[in-house]
C-alpha positions as MATLAB code, in Angstrom:
seq = 'MNKQFSIIFVLFSVSMLTMVPNLQDSFADVLSLKKQINLGISSDDLTCESGMFKVIRERTNSVACVKTDNVLKLVSKGWAKPVDESLLNAQSSQGDFVLGTINKLYVEPIKTQFGKVSPKYAVSGYDVAFEICSSSQKIYVPDILIKSDSETQRYEIPETVEPNTCIVSATFIKAADPNTIKITLLNQGDISKTLSDLEAKVSSLQQELAVARNLLGTKSAPDVTQITKITELRKQLNETKEDLYRLYFAVYAVPQEKYNVQKLSFTGTPIEDQSATLVMAKKALTGENTYDAVFEACAGKTIVKLPVISVTSDMETINVKLGDKIAPNTCQMSSAKILSGNLTSIFVAPAGNAESNSKITDIENQLIKLQNDIVSERNTLRSITHDPNKPSNYNEQIEMHTANIIDLRGQIGELKAQLNEILYKTYR';
ca = [
     -22.955  -37.463   -8.507;
     -26.755  -37.419   -9.084;
     -28.656  -34.339  -10.260;
     -30.318  -33.604   -6.919;
     -27.010  -33.713   -5.062;
     -25.402  -31.499   -7.751;
     -28.031  -28.806   -7.185;
     -27.576  -28.976   -3.414;
     -23.784  -28.728   -3.782;
     -24.034  -25.700   -6.101;
     -26.324  -23.938   -3.598;
     -23.912  -24.825   -0.790;
     -20.959  -23.447   -2.785;
     -22.769  -20.196   -3.553;
     -23.607  -19.721    0.137;
     -19.970  -20.287    1.060;
     -18.820  -17.668   -1.432;
     -21.200  -14.959   -0.223;
     -19.383  -11.651   -0.458;
     -20.176   -8.193    0.899;
     -23.390   -6.797   -0.705;
     -22.898   -4.974   -3.999;
     -23.573   -1.382   -2.952;
     -23.831    1.547   -5.318;
     -20.629    3.627   -5.357;
     -18.999    1.271   -2.843;
     -15.470   -0.058   -2.666;
     -14.011   -3.188   -1.129;
     -11.012   -2.786    1.152;
      -8.983   -4.280   -1.695;
      -9.545   -4.164   -5.428;
     -11.628   -6.999   -6.840;
      -9.766  -10.067   -8.108;
     -10.727   -9.203  -11.682;
      -9.326   -5.662  -11.388;
      -6.116   -6.954   -9.816;
      -5.691   -9.422  -12.697;
      -6.390   -6.663  -15.264;
      -3.640   -4.562  -13.648;
      -1.146   -7.356  -14.257;
      -1.046   -8.891  -10.777;
      -0.336  -12.611  -11.066;
      -2.671  -15.241   -9.588;
      -0.026  -16.112   -6.966;
      -0.019  -12.491   -5.744;
      -3.772  -11.806   -5.697;
      -5.071  -10.435   -2.371;
      -8.478  -11.092   -0.836;
     -10.346   -8.483    1.140;
     -10.517   -8.446    4.927;
     -12.143  -11.549    6.413;
     -11.740  -13.579    3.212;
      -9.171  -16.299    2.474;
      -7.633  -17.109   -0.908;
      -8.209  -20.647   -2.227;
      -7.654  -22.426   -5.532;
     -10.688  -24.049   -7.120;
     -10.127  -27.730   -7.705;
     -11.977  -27.925  -11.021;
     -10.778  -24.735  -12.763;
      -7.471  -24.108  -10.945;
      -8.551  -20.460  -10.572;
      -8.366  -18.195   -7.512;
     -11.395  -17.503   -5.312;
     -11.939  -15.607   -2.069;
     -14.104  -17.291    0.559;
     -14.980  -16.583    4.164;
     -12.366  -17.970    6.535;
     -15.004  -19.998    8.417;
     -15.936  -21.858    5.229;
     -12.499  -22.711    3.832;
     -12.098  -26.184    5.371;
     -15.685  -27.111    4.478;
     -15.027  -26.315    0.816;
     -11.749  -28.268    0.907;
     -13.481  -31.308    2.432;
     -16.151  -31.167   -0.291;
     -13.498  -31.158   -3.015;
     -14.475  -27.683   -4.241;
     -11.160  -26.113   -3.193;
      -7.625  -27.459   -3.045;
      -5.979  -28.058    0.372;
      -4.684  -24.910    2.094;
      -1.990  -24.078    4.637;
      -4.001  -24.443    7.843;
      -1.450  -22.507    9.910;
      -2.015  -19.460    7.677;
      -5.769  -19.978    7.856;
      -5.713  -20.213   11.658;
      -3.520  -17.117   11.924;
      -5.925  -15.112    9.761;
      -8.992  -16.447   11.555;
      -7.582  -15.382   14.924;
      -7.420  -11.799   13.655;
     -11.213  -11.807   13.477;
     -11.385  -11.838   17.295;
      -9.101   -8.797   17.579;
     -10.851   -5.438   18.150;
      -9.067   -3.269   15.588;
     -10.843   -0.040   16.467;
     -14.076    1.756   17.282;
     -16.232    4.465   15.754;
     -17.693    7.319   17.798;
     -20.513    9.332   16.265;
     -19.908   13.073   16.821;
     -23.077   14.579   15.412;
     -26.017   14.019   13.073;
     -27.439   17.308   11.773;
     -30.214   17.844    9.196;
     -29.262   19.654    5.991;
     -31.051   23.021    6.114;
     -29.039   25.300    3.872;
     -28.529   25.576    0.127;
     -24.999   24.184    0.472;
     -26.363   20.718    1.027;
     -28.550   21.002   -2.079;
     -25.824   21.616   -4.648;
     -26.343   18.071   -5.869;
     -29.820   16.593   -6.476;
     -28.413   13.465   -4.849;
     -28.929   15.067   -1.438;
     -32.577   15.669   -0.592;
     -33.923   17.849    2.236;
     -34.172   14.671    4.313;
     -30.396   14.349    4.176;
     -28.096   14.591    7.206;
     -24.513   15.610    7.834;
     -22.783   12.921    9.879;
     -19.391   13.354   11.527;
     -17.572   10.593   13.372;
     -14.225    9.575   14.866;
     -12.365    6.415   13.907;
     -10.219    5.322   16.851;
      -7.627    2.538   16.685;
      -6.601    0.138   19.424;
      -3.021   -1.113   19.777;
      -2.658   -1.859   16.038;
      -2.614    0.508   13.068;
      -5.686    0.696   10.880;
      -4.682    0.945    7.240;
      -7.324    2.515    5.013;
     -10.373    2.351    7.317;
     -13.273    0.690    5.501;
     -16.515    2.366    6.638;
     -20.117    1.191    6.258;
     -22.848    3.792    6.972;
     -26.466    2.683    6.866;
     -29.823    4.361    7.488;
     -33.439    3.519    6.728;
     -33.037    5.187    3.312;
     -29.463    4.707    2.108;
     -26.327    2.610    2.464;
     -22.813    3.911    1.814;
     -19.482    2.174    1.929;
     -16.183    3.916    1.354;
     -12.542    3.951    2.362;
     -10.570    6.685    4.108;
      -7.190    6.619    2.316;
      -4.865    7.035    5.277;
      -3.513    5.206    8.298;
      -4.875    5.556   11.829;
      -1.847    5.174   14.082;
      -2.168    2.970   17.221;
      -4.275    4.461   20.028;
      -5.247    7.557   18.033;
      -8.378    8.893   16.336;
      -9.159   10.709   13.089;
     -12.324   12.652   12.241;
     -14.331   12.124    9.082;
     -17.751   13.124    7.757;
     -20.326   12.387    5.056;
     -23.860   13.136    3.830;
     -26.575   10.473    4.054;
     -30.315   10.288    3.443;
     -32.559    9.189    6.322;
     -36.231    9.462    7.227;
     -35.323    8.794   10.866;
     -31.810    9.979   11.913;
     -31.818    7.445   14.755;
     -31.451    4.678   12.170;
     -28.029    5.961   11.041;
     -25.411    3.390   12.041;
     -21.667    3.499   11.326;
     -19.506    0.356   11.256;
     -15.767   -0.233   10.851;
     -15.456   -3.222    8.492;
     -11.699   -3.829    8.757;
     -11.017   -7.080   10.611;
      -7.292   -6.650   11.211;
      -5.835   -9.326    8.938;
      -4.766   -6.959    6.143;
      -3.553   -4.319    8.623;
      -1.393   -6.970   10.308;
       0.022   -8.096    6.957;
       0.955   -4.514    6.070;
       2.540   -3.964    9.507;
       4.547   -7.185    9.152;
       5.730   -6.218    5.643;
       6.756   -2.744    6.811;
       8.727   -4.286    9.696;
      10.421   -6.752    7.319;
      11.408   -3.973    4.893;
      12.911   -1.990    7.779;
      14.873   -5.004    9.040;
      16.242   -5.835    5.573;
      17.241   -2.212    4.974;
      19.223   -2.206    8.211;
      20.958   -5.476    7.287;
      21.718   -4.110    3.805;
      23.187   -0.899    5.248;
      25.482   -2.924    7.542;
      26.607   -5.148    4.654;
      27.333   -2.109    2.459;
      29.429   -0.521    5.191;
      31.375   -3.759    5.557;
      31.999   -3.797    1.798;
      34.843   -1.416    2.509;
      36.677    1.037    0.294;
      37.776    1.042   -3.322;
      41.298    0.003   -2.404;
      40.291   -2.882   -0.139;
      36.705   -4.074   -0.704;
      35.467   -7.046    1.318;
      34.224   -9.272   -1.500;
      32.716  -11.731    0.989;
      29.917   -9.198    1.470;
      28.957   -9.223   -2.224;
      26.885  -12.419   -2.089;
      25.176  -11.238    1.080;
      24.368   -7.838   -0.463;
      22.939   -9.495   -3.565;
      20.699  -11.783   -1.515;
      19.566   -9.003    0.860;
      18.793   -6.730   -2.079;
      16.775   -9.500   -3.707;
      14.799  -10.080   -0.493;
      14.258   -6.336   -0.055;
      12.964   -5.882   -3.601;
      10.622   -8.856   -3.247;
       9.294   -7.575    0.093;
       8.776   -4.087   -1.317;
       6.927   -5.580   -4.258;
       4.598   -7.364   -1.825;
       4.172   -4.220    0.274;
       3.409   -1.841   -2.581;
       1.184   -4.350   -4.320;
      -0.887   -4.610   -1.146;
      -0.839   -0.825   -0.713;
      -2.023   -0.512   -4.291;
      -4.772   -3.064   -3.730;
      -6.092   -1.500   -0.518;
      -4.833    2.025   -0.836;
      -0.421    5.297    1.968;
       4.655    8.398    2.127;
       7.451    8.473    4.477;
       9.375   11.715    4.795;
      13.054   11.380    5.531;
      15.847   13.757    6.493;
      18.964   13.394    4.423;
      22.570   13.306    5.516;
      24.082   15.272    2.645;
      27.457   14.200    1.288;
      29.198   16.054   -1.504;
      31.767   13.444   -2.526;
      31.192    9.924   -3.819;
      32.895    6.832   -2.392;
      35.509    7.161   -5.098;
      36.223   10.742   -4.037;
      34.746   12.485   -7.083;
      32.328   15.424   -6.728;
      28.639   14.522   -6.995;
      27.151   16.631   -9.746;
      24.278   14.604  -11.196;
      22.739   11.134  -11.150;
      25.488    8.665  -12.051;
      26.790    5.127  -11.699;
      30.473    4.201  -11.588;
      32.183    0.798  -11.652;
      34.499    0.632   -8.633;
      35.997   -2.770   -9.385;
      35.261   -6.080  -11.140;
      36.783   -9.331   -9.940;
      36.535  -12.952  -11.045;
      33.926  -14.707   -8.912;
      34.690  -17.931   -7.096;
      31.848  -19.727   -8.903;
      31.321  -19.906  -12.653;
      33.961  -19.730  -15.366;
      32.767  -16.423  -16.856;
      31.177  -14.944  -13.718;
      32.408  -11.661  -12.264;
      31.559   -9.694   -9.116;
      31.018   -6.077  -10.140;
      31.180   -3.508   -7.311;
      29.723   -0.104   -8.198;
      28.492    3.146   -6.687;
      25.238    4.870   -7.613;
      24.880    8.596   -6.873;
      22.099   11.171   -6.897;
      22.644   14.825   -7.772;
      20.596   17.671   -6.314;
      17.334   15.738   -6.476;
      16.397   12.451   -4.812;
      16.374    9.267   -6.912;
      13.358    7.438   -5.565;
      13.440    4.359   -7.767;
      17.129    3.725   -8.499;
      17.819    1.131  -11.184;
      21.363    0.548  -12.429;
      22.239   -1.205  -15.681;
      25.276   -3.512  -15.504;
      26.485   -4.515  -18.977;
      29.166   -6.799  -20.388;
      29.970   -8.437  -23.705;
      27.715  -11.363  -22.681;
      24.682   -9.891  -20.905;
      22.940   -6.852  -19.462;
      21.157   -6.890  -16.100;
      19.140   -4.208  -14.353;
      19.787   -3.927  -10.616;
      16.994   -2.463   -8.486;
      18.794   -1.064   -5.461;
      15.740   -1.273   -3.202;
      16.512    2.001   -1.347;
      16.038    5.557   -2.597;
      19.211    7.640   -3.006;
      19.073   10.921   -1.084;
      20.249   14.156   -2.747;
      24.038   14.503   -3.008;
      24.673   10.985   -1.682;
      25.798    7.645   -3.098;
      25.166    3.977   -2.453;
      27.741    1.219   -2.869;
      26.357   -2.047   -4.192;
      27.307   -5.054   -6.299;
      26.075   -7.577   -8.849;
      27.172  -10.831  -10.453;
      27.467  -10.751  -14.249;
      28.644  -13.076  -17.010;
      31.482  -11.688  -19.102;
      34.095  -12.981  -21.514;
      36.225   -9.872  -21.073;
      36.726   -8.005  -17.789;
      37.202   -4.669  -19.564;
      33.758   -4.914  -21.213;
      31.910   -4.476  -17.895;
      30.419   -1.048  -17.271;
      27.512    0.437  -15.326;
      25.052    3.268  -15.929;
      21.735    4.588  -14.567;
      18.921    2.655  -16.220;
      16.416    5.494  -16.499;
      13.266    5.685  -14.398;
      13.354    9.481  -14.746;
       9.700    9.636  -15.763;
       8.552    7.557  -12.764;
      10.764    9.572  -10.393;
       9.240   12.800  -11.688;
       5.695   11.446  -11.348;
       6.311   10.287   -7.763;
       7.733   13.681   -6.771;
       4.726   15.442   -8.254;
       2.265   13.076   -6.548;
       4.018   13.390   -3.182;
       3.928   17.197   -3.402;
       0.223   17.094   -4.171;
      -0.383   14.667   -1.311;
       1.419   16.891    1.197;
      -0.813   19.822    0.257;
      -4.017   17.783    0.314;
      -3.139   16.123    3.623;
      -2.486   19.529    5.165;
      -5.804   20.752    3.782;
      -7.780   17.803    5.175;
      -6.133   18.159    8.606;
      -7.141   21.828    8.613;
     -10.722   20.961    7.629;
     -10.951   18.284   10.335;
      -9.590   20.626   13.008;
     -12.080   23.279   11.991;
     -14.917   20.749   12.033;
     -13.856   19.485   15.451;
     -13.676   23.068   16.771;
     -17.154   23.948   15.479;
     -18.785   20.826   16.898;
     -17.157   21.235   20.327;
     -17.863   24.978   20.619;
     -20.721   25.483   23.125;
     -21.534   28.828   21.467;
     -22.785   27.697   18.075;
     -22.346   30.343   15.335;
     -25.446   31.641   13.550;
     -24.465   29.812   10.360;
     -23.651   26.563   12.214;
     -25.465   24.253    9.767;
     -23.960   25.865    6.708;
     -20.481   25.682    8.256;
     -20.641   21.987    9.090;
     -22.094   21.165    5.656;
     -19.376   23.128    3.892;
     -16.549   21.491    5.872;
     -18.159   18.060    5.507;
     -18.302   18.501    1.725;
     -14.675   19.671    1.683;
     -13.543   16.608    3.656;
     -15.397   14.287    1.260;
     -13.798   15.956   -1.767;
     -10.271   15.983   -0.267;
     -10.612   12.347    0.824;
     -11.435   11.348   -2.754;
      -8.477   13.286   -4.199;
      -6.059   11.749   -1.673;
      -7.331    8.241   -2.453;
      -6.842    8.705   -6.205;
      -3.292   10.054   -5.758;
      -2.294    7.255   -3.397;
      -3.591    4.700   -5.887;
      -1.394    6.281   -8.607;
       1.634    6.399   -6.284;
       1.439    2.792   -5.158;
       0.732    1.566   -8.703;
       4.034    3.139   -9.853;
       5.923    1.663   -6.882;
       4.355   -1.785   -7.304;
       5.155   -1.952  -11.041;
       8.750   -0.839  -10.347;
       9.437   -3.584   -7.814;
       7.419   -6.245   -9.665;
];
């Protein structure tokens, strides 16, 4: 390759790898590749932001994110290794899907002292409120770009916009001419679709696992044919949850469930605290020293959100991630294969995770409060802006509620990052 051609190829490669502009205080809709790697995410599991496709560089064997339109060009030039074109086509087709719209509610100049608490906001600043409305697909973590003739902002709203609904948000922005303020939804739908697909897969696997556990039977007559199926389903469920929470953690979302309280375990003993009990161990059909261990795992008065059970014998110890939280005063029946030279040496016990369970409970409680607070602020903001009789302190009111929404949004985002980091590392 001659020198002139090398220069042209380098320029071509750089143009193909053009990313979103590096804006001050801005965030991509996923963490950067470097940050994901620093957090311990393997190269196989790295996620590219919306509109970008993951490729492997031919020369360095490292991961890169490139625009979907440029992938095949880079492969043909030998810069990137061949890719799965069916995956590429599926992601590219998402670019034509209208994920949602943004409706500007108001643009009001900052006139009161409230908007001057930070020197960052000059008198030429404006309060901007807007609605983010989804189409038929959820929008996970809306990625918003707001531009004017004086400033550019990009940030994420750390929540999900359900299909065919809207949420209100607000910000401050500098502008010499308020007519130049434009708001754009950057999400292209590919990451939202991936999250929706993963959620659906988790739900399907949980249903299959529940059926298999019910078919496992009772202590006196367990159906051992279900053990292999349970093990495989649990493995698939844990792997899918790892993918889901890793992606949540990379992009930045907590289901609330009602519990069917039971006071007795499967073995008929009272449920008093978190516990694990071996129900039976039987020689497996495969492997000379392999046993099928059937056990129950129970929660006491508090939910066990990340249940891990240690199964130990005289030959090995394995940790079983159950994949489903255990509701208060309930138990789960499950199983595992383990090597053992002596049947009587097999026993089970909870494998800890108390610290992570406590952290998740604390984070979820904080999130509930903050989410209630931000809903209240949004409703108040919506009421003020739609009231034909503007109060005398209208500007001060909208600036105060705008500032509160910005602050609450930041706190929610930080907590959701912490939550999904814990969940991702548990299922990794």
